[in-house]
C-alpha positions as CSV (number, residue, x, y, z in Angstrom):
1,X,0.0,0.1,0.1
2,X,1.3,3.4,-0.9
3,X,1.6,6.2,1.6
4,X,-1.5,8.0,0.7
5,X,-1.4,10.8,3.3
6,X,2.3,11.6,3.6
7,X,3.7,14.8,4.9
8,X,6.1,15.3,2.0
9,X,9.4,16.9,1.4
10,X,10.5,18.8,-1.7
11,X,13.3,16.6,-2.9
12,X,15.6,16.1,-5.8
13,X,14.9,12.9,-7.6
14,X,17.1,11.6,-10.3
15,X,17.4,8.6,-12.6
16,X,20.8,7.4,-14.0
17,X,21.0,4.7,-16.6
18,X,23.9,2.6,-17.7
19,X,22.9,2.8,-21.3
20,X,22.6,5.8,-23.7
21,X,20.7,4.2,-26.6
22,X,18.1,1.4,-27.2
23,X,20.8,-0.8,-28.9
24,X,22.3,-1.3,-25.5
25,X,19.1,-2.7,-23.9
26,X,18.5,-6.4,-23.9
27,X,14.9,-6.4,-24.9
28,X,13.2,-9.7,-26.0
29,X,13.1,-10.3,-29.7
30,X,10.3,-8.4,-31.3
31,X,9.8,-6.1,-28.4
32,X,8.5,-2.7,-29.3
33,X,7.8,0.5,-27.3
34,X,4.1,-0.1,-27.8
35,X,4.2,-3.2,-25.7
36,X,5.4,-1.2,-22.7
37,X,3.8,2.1,-23.7
38,X,1.5,1.9,-20.7
39,X,4.0,0.5,-18.3
40,X,3.9,2.2,-14.8
41,X,6.9,4.4,-14.1
42,X,9.1,4.3,-11.0
43,X,7.4,6.2,-8.1
44,X,9.2,8.0,-5.3
45,X,7.5,9.0,-2.1
46,X,9.2,11.1,0.7
47,X,7.5,12.0,3.9
48,X,6.6,11.2,7.4
49,X,4.8,7.8,7.8
50,X,3.4,8.6,11.3
51,X,0.9,11.1,9.9
52,X,-1.0,8.4,8.3
53,X,-2.2,7.5,11.8
54,X,-2.8,11.0,13.2
55,X,-6.2,12.4,12.8
56,X,-5.8,15.4,15.1
57,X,-3.4,17.2,12.7
58,X,-4.6,18.9,9.6
59,X,-1.9,18.9,6.9
60,X,-3.9,21.4,4.8
61,X,-4.0,23.8,7.6
62,X,-0.3,23.5,8.5
63,X,0.8,24.1,4.9
64,X,-1.3,27.4,4.8
65,X,0.1,28.7,8.0
66,X,4.0,28.1,7.7
67,X,6.2,26.2,5.4
68,X,7.8,24.5,8.3
69,X,5.9,24.9,11.6
70,X,4.0,27.7,13.2
71,X,5.4,28.6,16.7
72,X,4.1,30.9,19.3
73,X,5.6,32.4,22.4
74,X,4.8,30.7,25.7
75,X,3.2,33.3,28.0
76,X,4.0,31.5,31.2
77,X,6.6,28.6,31.4
78,X,6.2,27.7,35.1
79,X,7.0,24.9,37.5
80,X,5.6,23.5,40.7
81,X,8.0,21.8,43.1
82,X,7.5,18.5,44.8
83,X,7.2,19.2,48.6
84,X,9.4,16.3,49.3
85,X,12.4,18.2,47.9
86,X,12.3,20.7,50.9
87,X,11.9,24.1,49.0
88,X,9.9,26.7,51.0
89,X,7.4,26.9,48.0
90,X,3.8,25.6,48.5
91,X,3.1,22.7,46.2
92,X,-0.1,24.5,44.9
93,X,2.1,27.4,43.7
94,X,3.8,28.0,40.4
95,X,7.1,29.9,39.9
96,X,8.8,30.9,36.6
97,X,11.0,28.2,35.3
98,X,11.9,29.0,31.6
99,X,12.2,32.5,29.8
100,X,11.6,33.1,26.2
101,X,10.0,29.8,25.5
102,X,8.1,28.9,22.3
103,X,6.0,25.9,21.2
104,X,4.8,24.4,18.0
105,X,1.1,25.1,17.6
106,X,0.7,22.3,15.0
107,X,2.0,19.5,17.3
108,X,-0.2,16.6,16.4
109,X,-0.5,15.6,20.0
110,X,-2.5,18.8,20.9
111,X,-6.0,17.9,22.0
112,X,-8.8,20.2,20.8
113,X,-10.8,20.5,24.2
114,X,-14.2,21.6,22.9
115,X,-15.9,21.0,26.2
116,X,-13.7,23.6,27.9
117,X,-13.2,25.6,24.8
118,X,-9.4,25.3,25.1
119,X,-6.7,23.2,23.6
120,X,-4.2,21.3,25.7
121,X,-1.4,18.7,25.7
122,X,-1.2,16.5,28.7
123,X,1.7,14.1,29.2
124,X,2.2,13.2,32.8
125,X,5.5,11.6,32.2
126,X,6.7,14.5,29.9
127,X,7.4,12.2,27.0
128,X,5.1,14.2,24.4
129,X,6.5,17.6,25.3
130,X,9.6,17.2,23.2
131,X,7.3,17.2,20.2
132,X,5.8,20.5,21.4
133,X,8.5,22.8,22.9
134,X,10.2,24.7,20.1
135,X,12.5,27.0,22.1
136,X,13.5,27.7,25.7
137,X,16.1,26.4,28.1
138,X,14.1,23.6,29.7
139,X,17.1,21.9,31.3
140,X,16.8,20.9,35.0
141,X,19.9,23.0,35.9
142,X,18.3,26.2,34.4
143,X,15.0,25.5,36.2
144,X,16.7,24.9,39.6
145,X,18.6,28.1,39.1
146,X,15.5,30.1,38.5
147,X,13.6,28.4,41.4
148,X,16.5,29.2,43.8
149,X,16.4,32.9,43.0
150,X,13.3,33.1,45.1
151,X,13.1,29.9,47.2
152,X,15.5,28.1,49.4
153,X,15.6,24.4,50.4
154,X,15.1,25.1,54.1
155,X,12.1,22.7,54.7
156,X,12.0,19.0,55.5
157,X,13.5,16.9,52.8
158,X,12.1,13.4,52.4
159,X,14.6,10.6,53.2
160,X,13.5,8.8,50.0
161,X,14.5,11.6,47.7
162,X,17.3,10.6,45.2
163,X,19.2,13.7,44.6
164,X,20.6,12.7,41.3
165,X,17.3,11.9,39.9
166,X,15.8,15.3,40.5
167,X,14.5,16.6,37.2
168,X,11.6,18.6,35.7
169,X,8.6,16.7,34.2
170,X,7.0,19.1,31.7
171,X,3.5,17.6,31.8
172,X,0.9,20.1,30.6
173,X,0.5,22.8,27.9
174,X,-2.7,24.7,27.8
175,X,-4.2,27.5,25.6
176,X,-5.5,30.1,28.0
177,X,-7.2,33.5,27.5
178,X,-3.8,35.1,27.8
179,X,-1.9,32.7,25.6
180,X,-0.2,29.4,26.0
181,X,1.0,28.1,29.4
182,X,3.5,25.2,30.0
183,X,3.5,23.6,33.4
184,X,6.3,21.4,34.9
185,X,7.0,19.6,38.1
186,X,10.4,19.6,39.8
187,X,10.7,16.1,41.3
188,X,12.8,13.0,41.7
189,X,10.0,10.7,40.4
190,X,9.5,9.5,36.9
191,X,6.1,11.0,36.4
192,X,3.5,13.3,38.0
193,X,1.4,10.5,39.3
194,X,4.3,8.9,41.2
195,X,5.3,12.2,42.8
196,X,1.6,12.8,43.9
197,X,1.4,9.4,45.5
198,X,4.7,9.8,47.3
199,X,3.9,13.1,48.7
200,X,0.6,11.7,50.1
201,X,2.2,8.5,51.4
202,X,5.0,10.3,53.2
203,X,2.8,13.0,54.9
204,X,3.6,16.0,52.8
205,X,1.2,18.6,51.6
206,X,-0.7,17.3,48.6
207,X,0.4,18.4,45.1
208,X,-2.5,20.1,43.4
209,X,-3.1,21.6,40.0
210,X,-4.8,24.7,38.7
211,X,-4.5,28.5,38.9
212,X,-6.4,31.4,40.2
213,X,-7.4,29.7,43.5
214,X,-9.1,26.6,41.7
215,X,-7.1,23.5,42.6
216,X,-7.4,19.9,41.4
217,X,-6.0,16.8,42.7
218,X,-4.2,14.5,40.3
219,X,-7.4,12.3,39.9
220,X,-9.5,15.3,39.2
221,X,-6.9,16.6,36.7
222,X,-7.2,13.3,34.8
223,X,-10.9,13.7,34.7
224,X,-10.8,17.3,33.6
225,X,-8.2,16.6,30.8
226,X,-8.9,13.0,29.8
227,X,-6.3,12.6,27.0
228,X,-2.9,11.9,28.4
229,X,-0.1,11.0,26.0
230,X,2.8,8.7,26.6
231,X,5.1,8.8,23.6
232,X,7.8,6.2,23.2
233,X,11.3,7.6,22.3
234,X,12.5,6.9,18.7
235,X,14.6,3.9,18.0
236,X,17.4,5.2,15.7
237,X,17.8,1.9,13.9
238,X,17.4,2.1,10.0
239,X,14.4,0.2,8.9
240,X,14.1,-1.3,5.4
241,X,11.3,-3.3,4.0
242,X,11.4,-4.8,0.5
243,X,8.2,-6.4,-0.7
244,X,7.3,-8.2,-3.9
245,X,3.8,-7.2,-4.4
246,X,1.0,-8.9,-6.3
247,X,-0.6,-7.4,-9.4
248,X,-2.3,-8.7,-12.5
249,X,-0.6,-6.7,-15.3
250,X,2.8,-5.7,-13.8
251,X,5.0,-6.9,-11.0
252,X,5.8,-4.4,-8.3
253,X,8.6,-4.1,-5.8
254,X,8.0,-1.6,-2.9
255,X,11.0,-0.5,-1.0
256,X,10.5,1.4,2.2
257,X,13.4,3.1,3.9
258,X,12.8,4.7,7.3
259,X,15.7,6.9,8.2
260,X,16.3,8.3,11.7
261,X,19.9,9.3,11.6
262,X,21.7,11.8,9.3
263,X,23.4,9.1,7.3
264,X,23.3,8.1,3.5
265,X,21.5,4.9,2.6
266,X,22.0,2.7,-0.4
267,X,19.8,-0.3,-1.3
268,X,20.6,-2.7,-4.1
269,X,18.0,-4.8,-5.9
270,X,19.5,-7.3,-8.1
271,X,16.7,-7.4,-10.5
272,X,18.3,-7.3,-14.0
273,X,17.0,-5.5,-17.1
274,X,15.7,-8.8,-18.4
275,X,12.8,-8.3,-16.1
276,X,12.2,-4.6,-15.4
277,X,9.6,-2.8,-17.4
278,X,12.2,-0.1,-18.3
279,X,13.7,-2.6,-20.6
280,X,11.6,-1.3,-23.4
281,X,13.1,-0.1,-26.8
282,X,12.3,3.5,-25.9
283,X,14.1,6.5,-24.6
284,X,11.7,6.8,-21.7
285,X,13.8,4.6,-19.5
286,X,12.0,5.7,-16.3
287,X,9.3,8.1,-15.3
288,X,9.4,9.8,-11.9
289,X,6.5,11.2,-9.9
290,X,6.9,13.2,-6.7
291,X,3.5,12.8,-5.0
292,X,3.1,15.9,-2.9
293,X,0.2,16.5,-0.5
294,X,1.7,19.2,2.0
295,X,4.7,20.5,0.3
296,X,7.5,21.6,2.7
297,X,10.6,23.3,1.3
298,X,13.2,21.8,3.6
299,X,16.0,23.1,1.5
300,X,15.3,26.7,2.3
301,X,13.8,26.4,5.7
302,X,16.2,24.1,7.6
303,X,19.0,23.6,5.2
304,X,18.1,19.9,4.2
305,X,18.9,18.9,0.6
306,X,17.3,15.4,0.3
307,X,18.2,13.5,-2.8
308,X,16.8,10.1,-4.0
309,X,18.7,8.7,-6.8
310,X,17.6,5.5,-8.6
311,X,20.2,3.9,-10.9
312,X,19.3,1.0,-13.2
313,X,21.9,-1.1,-15.0
314,X,22.2,-4.4,-16.6
315,X,22.4,-6.4,-13.3
316,X,20.2,-4.5,-10.9
317,X,18.7,-1.2,-9.4
318,X,20.4,0.9,-6.9
319,X,18.4,3.3,-4.7
320,X,20.5,6.0,-3.0
321,X,19.3,8.4,-0.3
322,X,21.4,11.4,0.7
323,X,21.2,14.9,2.2
324,X,19.3,13.9,5.3
325,X,20.4,16.3,8.0
326,X,20.4,16.5,11.9
327,X,18.3,19.6,11.6
328,X,15.7,17.8,9.5
329,X,15.5,14.8,11.9
330,X,15.3,17.0,14.9
331,X,12.3,18.9,13.4
332,X,10.5,15.7,12.5
333,X,11.2,14.1,15.8
334,X,10.1,17.1,17.8
335,X,7.0,17.6,15.8
336,X,5.9,14.1,15.0
337,X,8.1,11.6,17.0
338,X,9.0,10.1,13.7
339,X,11.9,9.9,11.1
340,X,11.9,10.3,7.4
341,X,10.4,7.7,5.1
342,X,11.4,7.1,1.5
343,X,9.3,4.7,-0.5
344,X,10.3,3.6,-4.0
345,X,8.0,1.6,-6.3
346,X,9.7,-0.2,-9.2
347,X,8.0,-2.5,-11.6
348,X,8.9,-5.6,-13.6
349,X,7.3,-7.8,-16.3
350,X,5.3,-10.8,-15.2
351,X,6.1,-12.5,-18.6
352,X,7.6,-11.9,-22.0
353,X,5.9,-9.9,-24.8
354,X,4.3,-13.0,-26.0
355,X,3.0,-13.9,-22.5
356,X,5.4,-16.8,-22.1
357,X,7.3,-17.6,-19.0
358,X,6.6,-16.7,-15.4
359,X,9.0,-14.0,-14.0
360,X,7.6,-13.9,-10.5
361,X,9.8,-16.7,-9.2
362,X,13.0,-15.7,-10.7
363,X,12.5,-12.1,-9.7
364,X,11.9,-13.3,-6.1
365,X,14.9,-15.5,-6.0
366,X,17.0,-12.5,-7.0
367,X,15.2,-10.1,-4.8
368,X,16.2,-12.2,-1.7
369,X,19.8,-11.3,-2.4
370,X,19.1,-7.5,-2.0
371,X,21.7,-5.7,0.1
372,X,21.6,-2.4,2.3
373,X,24.7,-0.3,2.7
374,X,24.5,1.9,5.8
375,X,26.9,3.0,8.6
376,X,24.8,2.2,11.5
377,X,22.3,-0.2,13.1
378,X,19.9,-1.5,10.5
379,X,17.2,-4.2,10.3
380,X,14.3,-5.2,8.0
381,X,12.9,-7.9,5.9
382,X,12.4,-9.0,2.3
383,X,9.0,-10.6,1.6
384,X,6.8,-11.7,-1.2
385,X,3.0,-11.7,-1.7
386,X,3.4,-15.0,-3.5
387,X,4.9,-17.0,-0.6
388,X,5.5,-16.9,3.2
389,X,9.2,-16.8,3.1
390,X,10.9,-14.0,5.1
391,X,14.5,-13.1,4.5
392,X,16.0,-10.8,7.3
393,X,18.1,-7.8,6.3
394,X,21.2,-7.7,8.4
């Protein structure tokens, strides 16, 4: 299945061929360009696969607002302090934690809270906030420095506090009448729930949430804001999936490359020109289509120059992806918790011009020998719609 709703980059897509004339091509006897005139051309898709599964984000709206990502200043970037840490700050009180913060207003994890007429992002373990926060020093050292400008650690400190685990859990962003607020909790616990439970169990004042005198317990906060995101960190391993797909007229090989590190990738499919549809006696060796839904000019916006190059020679097809930058991957991870997906669809003949022979089996036997060149961890598999065999990519 093709990626129908991709967030797509504007990329350079090229085709190189080993031959310069039709005389060099090994077409079957009697082959003509008419035979392959309606053959599908190689298709290249580039984008973010995760957006296929995110219904809360509107790609059309994003594209109209900003070519990369609309951001807005955070009006209040405050923290509460776990009372177990001993600071002379009441646990129902906020204090400034970060200055000059900004957030992405198109983060797909933002919940449109129609019932309370405000949008929010709740993530009580803080995992989704890295996809939202666009600017600001959110490090624990900076927050503690700002807290200690006003408050000292003169109160009772819990004997269970683990000092080297003290950090900030940025757990809530909310769109208020005076702009966006981001709230954090300074604690040694992994998440807000654990901190609240520990304060209760150890006899400290309860941690509550809210502003302007209206306070909620943790349980009440969960009822008031029912969507709580816990986003797993990205696995940086390169993922490659090569699949021989089933069609009636043309054979198709879909190669999906999921990139999460700024490194070049090369995939070699040992499918010779005896089988590929570009083997016609025609100058139209390959046709390329850049399917764009939300066009983002990464080249200008964040300095990424993605190139997808497909080279076809007598013995096989080489797909080379280059130009992926750290800046690009950082933007994709922070906004979508995803990497960059490149999907290439190449096509082959199921039989010769006269309909003789069955090319599915020899194509599969060669496809199993495909290789991936990459300077990093990689995994994937080679599969076929015509059998249950699975070949692991190592």
